[in-house]
Every structure is written in structure tokens, then in C-alpha cells.
N, C-alpha and C positions, 0 to 999 in steps of 0.2 A: 628517531634521531639517535645515532650511535653515541654521541656525547652524553645525552641524558640517560640512556641505558647504562652506560659505564658509570656515571655518577650515582645512579640509584644503587647499582650493585655495590659500589664502594661504601655508600652511606649505610646500607643494611649490614655491612660487615665491619663498620667503624674504620674503614680504610680511607685515609685522607686523599683528596684530589691533589693534582699538581697545580702549580700556579697557572700554567697554560689553560688547564681545564676551568679553573675559577674565572679567568679572564674571558674565556669563551662563553660562559653563562651570561656575563654582563654584555657581551657583544651580540647576543641573540636578538632577533627582530621582534617588533611588536606582534607580528603575525604568529610568532611561536610562543608568546607569553603564557598562554593557557597550558601548553605542553610542558613548559618549564615549571609552572605551579603544580601541575599534576605529578611530575617526577619528584620534586622536592617534597611534595605532600606525602608521598609514600614513605620517605625517610622520616618525616616528622611523626607519622602515625606508628611507625615501627617502634619508636622510643618513647612516645608520649600519648599514644592513642588519640582520642578526640577531646582530651582535657585542655582547658584554658585556665591558667593561673591568673588570679587578679591581684594586683598590687596597688597600694594607695600611698600617695605622697603627702607628707606634712612638712611645710616649709617653716623650719624653726626660727630662722632669722633671714629677713629678706632685704636685698639691696646693700649698698654701701660697701661693696667689695673692693679691695685694693688691687686685685689682679686685672689684667687687660685682655682677657679672652674675647676675641672679636665677635663671637657668636652670642655673647651673653648679655642679657638685658640688665644684669646686676653689676656689670663691669665698671671699673674705674672710668669715669668720663661719660657713662651712658646717660642719654637724655630721655630714655624711654619712661613713660609715665606709670611705672609700676608701683606696687605697694612697697613701702619701706618701714621696717620695724625691727627692733632688737629682739633678743631671745624670748620665746614663749615660755611661760611657766610650765612645769611638768603637768599640772592639772589641765592647762589650756591645750597642750599638745595631745594629752590623752583624750580629751573631749573631741578634738579635731579628728583623731585617729578612729574614734568610735563610729563616726559616720561612714567611713570607708569599710570598716569591718562589718557593719550592719548591712552594707550593700553586697557583701560576699568576698571581700578581699581577705587573703590569708597572710599577706605580708604588708607591714607598714615600713615605709622608707622615710627616715628622719634626715632632712637635708638642711644644711646651714651654709650661707654664703661666707666667703672668706678664703684666705690662703690656706689656712689649716687651723685646727683647734689649739687653744692653750690648755694647760692642764686643768685650769678652772672650767673651761668649756667642756672638757671630757667629764668632769664631775657633774655639770649641768645635764649633759646628755644621759649620763648614768642614772640620774634621778628620773628623767623622762622615760627611759626604758623600763625602769621599775614600775612607774605609775601605769604604763600601758600594759605591762605583763600582769600586774596585780589585778587589773580589771578584765583581762582577756586571756584565758587559759589557752595555751597552744599557739598563740600568735607568733609569727616570725617578725623579727625586727632587724632592719638593715640600716646602718648609719652611713651617711655621706657628708663628710665634714671637711674635705680637702686633703692636703698633704699631711701625713702623719709623722710625728717625731718618734724616736725610740721609746718603746714601752707603752705607747698610747693604744695600739691595737690590742695588746694584752689586757689593758684596763677595760676597754670596751667589751671584750670577750667575757671578762670576769663580771661585768655589770649586766650581762645577759644578752648582749648583741649576738645575733646569729650570723650576720653577713656585713660586709663593707663594700661600698660602691666607690669606684674611682675610674672614670672612663679614659681610654687613650685618646678618643675623639678623632684623630686623623693620623696619617702616616708619620713616621719619624722624619722623613725627608722634607715634609711640608709643615711640620709642627711650628717652626719658628715664624712662619708667616701668619699664624693664627694667634699665637700668644708669645709675649717676650718676657713676662715677669716670672716665669718658671720654665723648666725644661721638660722635654719628653722623658728624660731619665728620671726626673723627680716623680713623675707619675708611675713609672715602672716600679720604682723603689717602694712607693706606697702600697701598690698591689701585692708586692712580695712581702711586705710587712704584715698585711692582712692574712695572707696565706700562712706565714710562719706562726702567727698567733692562733691559728686554728679557726679563723673566721672563713665563712664561705665567700669567695671573691666574686664580685660582680663588676664587670668592666666591658664597655662597648665603644661605640663610635657615633659620629654625626656625619650623615651624608648630605650633600647639597651645598657644600661650602666652596664649590669651584674646583674640587679635586678631580683627578683623572681616574680611569678604571684601575690603573696600576697602583695609585694611592689607596684605593678601597681594598684591593687585594692585599697590599702590604699591611694595612692595619689589621685586617681580619686574620692574616697569618701570624701577625705579632700577638694578637689576642690568643690564638690557638696555642702558641708557645707558652704563654703565661697560664693557660689552663683555668680560666674562671669557670664557675658553675653556671653563671648566667651572663648572657651577652645582650645588653640593650642596644637596639638600633634606633637612633634618633634621626629624624629628618628635619633639617634646619628650617626654623620658622624665621624668615627675615623680619626682624622687629625694627620699626622706625626708632631711630635714636642709637642704633648700633652700627658698626662699620660694615656689616654684611647685610644691611637692609635692602640692598638692590639685588641680592643673589636669589633669583627664582629659577633654579636649574632642573627641577624635578618634575616628572610626570608620574601618574599612577603606575604605568608599565615599568618605568625605571625603578621605582620603589620596590615593586614585586621582584624584579630581577636581582636587586641588591639583597633582599631578604632570602631569596632562594640560594644565592651564592653563599651567604652566611650559614644557612642550614646545611649545605653540602660540605662546607669546611668544618663545621662544628655539629656533626650529625646528632649527637646524643646530649647536647647541652641546652639548657633553657634559653631559647631565643625570644627576646621580649620586644614587641613593637612599642616604642616609647614615644617621646615627643614628636609631634608633627604628623601623626597618622591621619588625623581628621583633615588637615590642611592639604596634604599631598596625595594621600590615597583616596580620600573622599568616598564616593559611592563604591569604590572597589575594596574597601576595608575588609568585608567578609572573605574575599579571596586570600587576604594576607593571613587569615587564621589557619589556612592549610600549610603555612610555612613556619609561623611562629606559634609558640604554645603559651605565651604570656603577654599580658597587656597591663597598662595602667588604667585604673577606674577613676572617672571624674576629672577634676582639674589638675593642672601641672603646677610648677613652682610659681610662675608669674603670669601665666596665661590660662584661659579657659579651655576645657576639654569637652568632649561629647558627654551628654548627660549619662549618669550611671545606668539609668533605666534603659536608655537606648543601647548601651553596650551589652547589657544582659539580653535584650531582645535580639540583637545582632548575633550573639553567640548561639542562642537557641535556634534562630531561624536558619543559621548556617549548618546546623546539625552537630554542634559541639556542646560540651557541658562544662560548667564551672568546676574547677578542681576543689575538692573539699579539704577542710583542715586536717582530716585524718589521712589524706593521701600524701605519699612522698612524691615530690616533684620529679626528681631525677631517676633515671633507670637504676635498677638494683646494682649493676656493676659499678656505678659511680657513687652511689650513696654509701656512706660509711657511718658506723655508730658515732664517730667523733664529729661528724659534720652537721649535726643538728638538722638543718633543712635539706640535707642531701649534699654531700661533699664530693670532691673529685677523688678518684682513686689513683690516677697515675698519668697517662700521657696526654699531650696537647689536645685540649678541647675534645676529649673523647677518643683520641687516637690510641692505637695499641702499638704504634711504631714510633719512630722518631718524628718530631714535629717541627718542621722548618719554621722560619719566621723571625719574629723580632720581640717586641715587648708589650707594655700595657699601662693603663692610667685611670682617669676620674670623670665624674659627671653627675648631674642631678639625679642621683640614685637611678641612673639609667634613664632618667627622663629628661632632664634638661630641656624640655620642650624644644629641643634643638640645641641645648647647651649643656652645662654641667654643673658641678658643685659651684660655687662662686657664680652661679647664675643659671640662666636658662633662656637662651634665645627662645622666646615663647614657642610653645608648641601646641597648638590645637585650636579648635574652632569652637564657635558658639554651639549650644546644644542643638540648634537646628539651623539649616541654611534656607534662606528665602527661596521660594519656588522660582522667583525671577532672577536669581543669581546668574551671572554670565557664565558661559561655557569657557573654560580656560584653554588657552593656546599654550604651546610649549614656550616656557620662559615668561609667560604673562604673570604679572604680579597679582596675587589674590589677597590683597590686604583686607578684603571684606570677610575673610575667614579667620582673621586673627583678632582676638579680643583679650585685653589685659584682665587678669583675675582681680575681681573686686569683692570676693566673697570667701568664706572659709577662714583658714588660719590668718590671724592678724586683723580680722574684722569682726563686726558684731552680727554678720549675716551667716545663715546656714550654708554649709559647703554643698557642692554639686556632686553628690555621690549616690 
């Protein structure tokens, strides 16, 4: 296929595709999906080999968010039966993080619901970062606390944070249909604040909220312009009790095409499969490792994920290897001495030319189980799926694959890592 040959050549040279080429990837048929995966896989291996980075979420404060993000189970007005608790103490958060690190994670993502942190909240998180780093030499810490005020990104950096997550989630043109309590521009501003403070920026999207192909390309090109070091791709988990509970728009093939498009647009950037992979990719998760070089281990913010042991077995069986703490995630040309975990060097998402597009924003440290900071439209599935589970048709609700998190942070039960 001429399109795929062109995109591979561009990806290997870090030359960015056109919008028309990105749209064409999404428009390919299910019959061509393996060809699409193979082509994007060549680009992924060029810049990241067969390494898979493991990340682990710790939900520092769950529920009771004043924002109205439609995808989020922690939103204002949500009737989802999620865990609700206020700030974890530093030692509690450090204990929760230890389980993920023991399972092979090299980055801990500290997430808290809410519009954004107060200065006192930043102090709390600073104490938590110190507690985690005191116990775990070399661990990366990413904070995801919502919209940042002036000076807060600098304070997080001084406290030892390596990265900051804030997802754009969807295109600027449709953002107002998803959230009304803050704007797309607010999200862009926070990502820019993180960049300016020297933090590694992490920003991604949520697919499956009823958006068009044009919307998906718009948000990925906007992310490219903001140039984050990592781009989490969430697949919406429609949670009962949220406005998007009836949105079941994704198939495994559709998810693979979306991941491939992101890889072609951001060839040398950490692409992370975040919330919803277990629910929407299901048995095709191993194929997605040929496109993304990063996943979350264990549970998400408010929903259960695949068991950590199953993730490790999947990675090994697919012929990949877990990225070690001593390895730098990003390619050498993007990693800089100032970037801690590997920072950007210059043009849009790995580009060496101009980078068209738009802007950028927030989300559950890339995971939002389908949502973002201020919540997480759950994302993931129980550790195992019954053998009698029904085969999904396009658009069929698979609520059997969605389970609210009842273990780990905020509970007395051991986490799933």
C-alpha cells in the first residue's frame, strides 16, 4: 500500500505526515489492519526497539470533583459508585507506589481529582514525592493535579517531580461539548507551564466519545505542536452514572488504527496505551504493543485493570521486554541532560520541521481510564474475562468488562500490581 510505505519512510526520518495521510490511516479497512500495524510497528521499533515502559497510577484523592467532564466518574453530579476519599498521607502513597514498582514500573503517576491544586496541595504532593523518592532510587514521578497556577510547576520541579500530565482529551472544536467548567485554552496553558518549568510534559487524548476522524486528527496534531514527551491514548470506558455511559463506539480494529495514526504523527515520542485497553482491545492487546511503547500496570484511578502478572506475561509472549530503570525512554536526539526522564529537544512531537496543529491539555496521568485528572471514566477490565463472555458486536455495550476499583489506594486491600 503506497500510503503505508510513505508513512513508514516519513516516520523513520522523523518527517511528519500530512493531515490527509493521518485521516487515511483511520479510514483503512479492517482487512488492512495487520498491514497498518506492521507499518507503524517499523516506526516504533526504529525509535524504541522492543522495550515497553511500565507506569503505575496512585490516586491520591478520589471523587468529589467540582468539574463536569462528561467522561469522568469523579465529576460533579456523577452517580458512579466509585471510591471517595481525601488526600492520602505521604507514607500511604509511598506504600501504594511500592507495589507497582515491585512489579516493574519505572514511573509513578500521582493523580488527584479537582480543578487544580492549592498551594497547600502542592506542599502535600511535594512531601509525597520526597517519600517515594527516598524509598526508591531512580524512580520517575509524574504529577497530575489539574490546572496549574503561576509558579506551581516550578515548585513541583523543585520538589523532585520529573513530569506533569494534563491531557487535551479531544479537539478544540468539540471540547465545549465534553466540559463546560474550564476551557481547552486552560489545558493548553497548563501544559505550557509544565514545559516552561522544565518538567517533561505528558499529554494525550480520549477516543470513543463520539468524535469524528477529523476530531481525532485535530487533537493529535495539536498535541504534536505542544510537543509532549509522552502521549497517552485513552479509550473511553462508558461508566454507569456518567453522561457518556451509552457511548460504546470502539472496536479492537478501530483502536489499533487510532494508535497507528498517533505513532505516525508522533514517531519518536512515548506513546502510551492508557485507560480502556482491556475493555476495547481485549484479546488484541498484544498487537497494540507493536504501536505503543508504554502501558499502565495494574488498576486505574477508579476502575480495575488487567492483573500486573498478566501484563508481564503478555509483554514477554509478544516478544517484547520491560524497559529497565537504567534505560532512557526517549531516543537520544530527544533526551537532554535537563529532561530527567528524557525531554524534548525541539520540534513538534519529534518533528524536525514545522509542526502544524493546535494545542494541548490534561488527564489521569495519561490514564483516566477513559478520563483525566478530575476523574477517570473508568478504564479497564477485571483481571480475567469469563470464558462464557459474549462476543462483542460493533457498538454493543460490554459492561461486563468494567469493574469499579475496590482495592489499592484508599482501601485496606492490596493493590493489583
